[in-house]
N, C-alpha and C positions, 0 to 999 in steps of 0.2 A: 666791867662786863661780868655779869653773873655766870656761874658755873653752868647753867641750863643754856644760856646763850652761847657760852663758848663751845659746848658740846654740839650744839646745833650748827654753829660756824664750821667745826671740824667735819662733822657728817656731811655738810653741803660742800665743803672743799674736797672731800674724798670722793663724792659723787661726781663733782666736776672733772676731778683728774681721771677717774673711771672713764667716763664719757669721752674725754680728750683721747686717751690711750686707746680705747675701743674704736673710735672713729678713725684715728690714724691707721690702726690695723686693718679694719675693714675697708677703709679707702684705699690702702696700700695693696690689698689683695683683690680689689674689685674687678679689675681688668675691663673697666668700662662697662660693666654690666648694669642694668637699670635697678635691679633690687638693692644691691649693695650701695648704689650711689643714694638711692631713696632712704635707706637706713642711715647713712651718714648724714644725710639731711634733717632726719627726724632727731638723730643725737646732737646736731648742732642746734636744732630749735630747744631741746631740753636744757641744753647747756646756757643758751641765752635766757631761758625763763628762770633758770636757777639764779643767774647773776642778777636779772633784773628784780626778782622778787626777795632774794635774800641779801644780796651784797648792796643793793640800792635801797633796802629796807622798804620795800613797797609791798610786802606780803599782806599787811594789815591796812593799808591805804585804800581809800576808797574814792580818790579823784579821778580825773580824766587822764592823767598821766600814766597810770597803770595800764590800762587797756591800750593806749596809745603805743607805749613802749613794748607791749607784748605783740602788738599788731605788726610793727616795724620788722622784726626778724621772720615773721610768718611770710609777709610780703616778699621779702628778699630771698627766702628760701623757695617760695612757690616760683619766683621767676627763674631761680637756678634749676629747679626741677623741670619747668617749661623749656629751658634751654637745653637741658639733657635729653628730653624726650624728642624735641625738634632735631637735635643732632643724631639721635638714634634712628628717627624716622627718615631722615634725609640720606643718611649713610655714612 
């Protein structure tokens, strides 16, 4: 592993940890409100994107796997947001 690759790995890991802690704090204090829940879902997608691109080494890849793996968490988080919206509207 080169020095540049190691520094990029550490920076990505720091970003993942920051997003994880931030998501936990925001989620813990959300109180079931829509905006904080949406923020947590956006942070979850950002974490998934970092893992897919950096830790699965797909940042430079141009195959079908990259968009498919990026679409998977987007679909799941969109369903989670739809569930939250439905629960908020129903009561």
